[in-house]
Structure formats: structure tokens, C-alpha cells
N, C-alpha and C positions, 0 to 999 in steps of 0.2 A: 477670487480677485487675488491679484498678486499683493503680498506685504512683507516687509522688511523681514531679516531673518531673527531680529531679537522679538520678535512676537509669537507668542507660543502658539502652536497648531496642535489640533487633536492627532495623536500619534496612529490612529487609523484612516486619516485622512489620505488620499491620493494627492501627489504632487503632480500638478498641471505643468505639461511642457509644450514649448511651441512645435508645430508639426505643421509642414507645408502642404497646400492643397495638393492634389495629384496630378502629375506631370500630364501635361496634352500633347501627343508628338504631332498632331495636325496643326497645320497653320490657321489662325484665325484671321478672317476677313469681315470687313462690314458688309452685311447684306440684309440689314434691315429696310423695310418697305420705303421709310423715309430718307434714308442715305443718298446722297448724289453721286451719281458715278462718276462724274468727271469734275468734281469740287464744286466750288461755290460759282454761281454764275457771274458772267462777265457782260460788259455791254453798256450802251447808253443809259444813262439813269440807274445803273446799278450800285454804284459808288464803291466804296473800298472796305469790304468787312474785315473783321479783326476782332479778338476776344477784349472784353472790357474797356469798350469803347466810350462807355458813359464816365469813365475816369477823368476824362479830358476836361468835364465841365467843372472838375475839382482843381485840375491843374490851372487852367487859365485864371481863374482869380487870383492868380500869384503874379498877374500882370497889371492890375488894378493900378493904376497911377502910375505905371511906368510907359505906357504907350505914348507916343510924340503923334497927336494929332494935328491936322492943318484946321482950319476955318471950314465950317461945315461936315467935317467928318463926325462921326459919333462912335463911341468906345463899343456899343453894342453890335453895330454892323461890323466893325473890324473884327471883333473877337468871333462872330459868327461864321464870317469867310475864312479867318483863318484857320478855326477849329478844325474846318474841312480840309485843309492843305494838311494840317498836323495828321488827322486821322489817314489820310491817305498815305503820309511817311509811315507811320506805324504799322499799317496795313502791308506797305512795302516790305517790311522788316519782320512780319508776320509774328507781330505782338502786340500787345496793350500800348496805349500812349503814355510817353514820358513827357516830362519838361522840355527835352531837348526838341521834340517834335514842334511844339509851339515856338521856341525859339527859332527854329528855321523858317516857320511859317512867317511871323512878325518880322523877321528879318529880310526873308525875300522882298517882301512887300512893303519894306523901308519905314516900319512903326517903331523900331526901337532906336532910332536916331533921327535927326531931322533930314527929311528927303528933299531930293531936287525939286524943282515946280513941277517938271515934266511928268515925272513920277505921280506927285502928289494929284495933279490935273486928271491924270489916268485912272488912278485908283478912285479917285472922288466919285467917279461916274459909277464905276466898277460894285463898289462896296454899297452906295447907297442905297438903304433899306432892306438889306440882305439879312438884318437881325429880325426881320418879321417872318414868321413860318412859311408863308406863302411864296417865299423867294428860294425854295429850294433848287431850283435849276440854277439861279445866279450863283449861289454859294458854290455850287459844282465846277462852273464856268472859272470862277477865281481858282481853283484847285486846280482844274486842267491847264491854266496858264504857268503854272509851276512844274517844268518838265521834271519826269521821274528821275533822271540822271542828278538834278539839282537837289530834291529832296533827299536822295539818299547821301549826300555831302553831310558832313560834320557842321555843327554851328559855326564853327571858326572858319570853315571852308566858305559857307555861305556868305558870313560876314565881310571877308577878303574880298570875295567875288563883286557883293554888291558896294564896296567902297570902291571899287575901281571902276564899276560901270552898273548900274543896276541892271540894264539890259541884258547882262551875263547870267543873271538867275532868272529870268522870265522868258516865255516863248518867244522866239524870235520874230513872229508875227502878230505881236500883242497889239501893235496900235490898230489893226485890221479887225483881231478879234474883240478888242474893247469897243471900237466902234460899231461892230455888228452885235454885240452883248449888252448894249445901254438897254435899261428897263424902263 
């Protein structure tokens, strides 16, 4: 065990020094039986994979009391839907979720400032009940309605676009998608 220089050591004790492990000239590749040869699977119902995704549940509590909800909207439903948008954003950047992912999600759906009546009407149907565990598909539909190019923007850019027109941050076919997606 290492000790400061002023600590006496027996004179016959060999001083240990660091030595690196042997160098391996061959390249290492992942070849374990459970390794996925083509990376994570993608497709319908596969969501967005990423490291430490559970941390978003800690971060979302920072929005308690900050969400601007309309009559009939529930914070648990809003948080559940926007958490999936935030995880989508974190995954696209290949990292764990950060507070900005949630800020983008809540801003895109108009929950951090008073929202126009047509957006409130649309999101009320989409978010209703998604806080319950059995509405997994509905939460993913909410995330799918925020395009990848939007979730890659900074929170300030999303806020600027949403302030100009909320339709600039959601899927262009949102009216049809929302009508088809009511549960």
C-alpha cells in the first residue's frame, strides 16, 4: 500500500512501482455471444436506447410547480409524455438525459408558457391518461410527433420557434396524427 515519504519503512522492503499490463498487438473486437452485431435494434415499439435513462425521473421533479397546465390536464400525464420526448433527445445525442432534454420536450408541447387554445385542445387528447403504465404506445406517439430535427435543437431555438408558431416544432401532419391517436 502506498504511504507518504515521511512514514518509515523497513529497509529490506522492496518498493512497489507501477508497471503496465503486457501490450497486445492484435485489435480487440467484441465477440461475446450476447453482443449485437449491428448495434441496438430499431423499429416500431423499440423506443430510444441510451445510458442511465432512469436519471430523467430525478430531473423531471425540477419541473414540479413550473408547468403551465390548462383545465383538464394533469401533471403526471404531461410529465410521462414529455419524459419520453426527453429520452428520445438524449438518445439521439448518445448520452444520458440532462435537464435541457426535458426543457426541449416541455417547450415543444407548450407546457412552460401559456399555450394557444388550438395547441391545448390538441395536446389534451394526446396526453390524457398517458401517466398510467398501460399507455406505453401513447407516450411513444407523443415523442414521435416531435421530429428528430427539432429535438436536436437547443432549448432556446425550440423556444424561439414555438413562440413564432407552435406548429414549427411538431410534426407537420400533427392534426391527422392526433385524430388517429386518441385513445
